[in-house]
C-alpha positions as CSV (number, residue, x, y, z in Angstrom):
1,M,0.0,0.0,0.0
2,T,1.5,3.4,-1.0
3,P,1.7,6.1,1.5
4,Q,-1.1,8.0,-0.1
5,E,-3.5,4.9,0.1
6,Q,-2.6,4.5,3.6
7,I,-3.5,8.1,4.3
8,Q,-6.9,7.5,2.4
9,Y,-7.5,4.4,4.3
10,E,-6.9,6.0,7.7
11,N,-9.1,9.0,6.7
12,A,-12.0,6.5,5.6
13,L,-11.5,4.6,8.8
14,K,-11.9,7.8,11.0
15,R,-15.0,8.6,9.0
16,V,-16.6,5.2,9.4
17,K,-16.0,5.4,13.1
18,K,-17.8,8.8,13.3
19,V,-20.7,7.6,11.2
20,K,-20.9,4.5,13.5
21,G,-20.8,6.6,16.6
22,F,-23.7,8.7,15.2
23,Y,-25.9,5.8,14.5
24,T,-25.1,4.1,17.8
25,H,-26.2,7.5,19.5
26,L,-29.4,7.6,17.4
27,I,-30.3,3.9,18.3
28,V,-29.7,4.7,22.1
29,Y,-31.9,7.8,21.7
30,V,-34.8,6.0,20.1
31,I,-34.7,3.0,22.6
32,I,-34.5,5.3,25.6
33,N,-37.1,7.6,24.4
34,I,-39.6,4.6,23.7
35,M,-38.8,3.4,27.3
36,I,-39.7,6.9,28.6
37,I,-42.9,6.9,26.6
38,I,-43.9,3.5,28.0
39,V,-43.2,4.6,31.6
40,N,-45.0,7.9,31.1
41,I,-48.2,6.2,29.6
42,Q,-48.1,3.6,32.5
43,N,-48.2,6.5,35.0
44,L,-51.0,8.4,33.5
45,D,-54.2,9.0,35.6
46,K,-57.5,8.0,34.1
47,E,-58.7,10.8,31.6
48,E,-55.2,12.4,31.7
49,S,-53.7,13.2,28.3
50,Y,-50.3,12.0,27.3
51,F,-49.6,15.2,25.5
52,Q,-48.1,17.3,28.1
53,L,-45.2,19.4,27.9
54,E,-43.0,17.6,30.5
55,N,-43.4,14.2,28.6
56,F,-41.4,15.7,25.8
57,F,-38.4,17.4,27.5
58,T,-36.0,14.6,27.1
59,A,-36.9,13.9,23.5
60,F,-36.6,17.6,22.6
61,F,-33.4,18.5,24.3
62,W,-31.6,15.1,23.5
63,G,-33.0,15.7,20.0
64,I,-31.0,18.9,19.8
65,G,-28.0,17.0,20.7
66,I,-28.6,14.4,18.0
67,V,-29.0,17.1,15.4
68,A,-25.7,18.7,16.7
69,H,-24.0,15.2,16.4
70,A,-25.3,14.6,12.9
71,L,-24.1,18.0,11.7
72,S,-20.7,17.2,13.3
73,V,-20.6,14.0,11.4
74,F,-22.3,14.8,8.1
75,G,-22.1,18.6,8.1
76,P,-18.5,19.4,7.1
77,N,-19.0,17.9,3.6
78,L,-22.3,19.8,3.2
79,F,-20.8,23.2,4.0
80,L,-17.1,22.9,3.1
81,G,-17.1,20.5,0.2
82,N,-15.7,17.0,-0.2
83,D,-12.0,18.0,-0.6
84,W,-11.9,21.1,1.4
85,E,-9.8,19.6,4.2
86,E,-7.2,18.2,1.9
87,K,-7.1,21.5,-0.1
88,K,-6.6,23.4,3.1
89,I,-3.9,21.2,4.3
90,K,-2.0,21.6,1.0
91,E,-2.5,25.4,1.1
92,L,-1.1,25.5,4.6
93,M,1.9,23.3,3.8
94,E,2.7,25.4,0.7
95,K,2.4,28.6,2.8
96,E,4.8,27.2,5.3
97,K,7.2,26.0,2.7
98,S,7.3,29.4,1.0
99,E,7.9,31.1,4.3
100,Q,10.9,28.8,5.0
101,Q,12.3,29.6,1.6
102,K,12.1,33.3,2.4
103,W,14.3,32.9,5.4
104,Q,16.9,30.8,3.7
């Protein structure tokens, strides 16, 4: 495997781990919130509606966390393009190289 292929492989591995972490987080979110719904329904008094604000606090605020996690995993490619990171690295390396040449 060439050094470039090794770097690509390592980047792909990091990306897969991030995506896997997000899906794990999402599955835990769904399971826990289903359990909360079941407990809340069992604790309802007769004639009491489930649709009360306090029954949705956990799902709502944790949902904000899920959205933030999704943006951290999938967002950079949406906002910065597929090759932005590589281009930025090359740009910074070239800048550093030109600065070193100035001082020599």
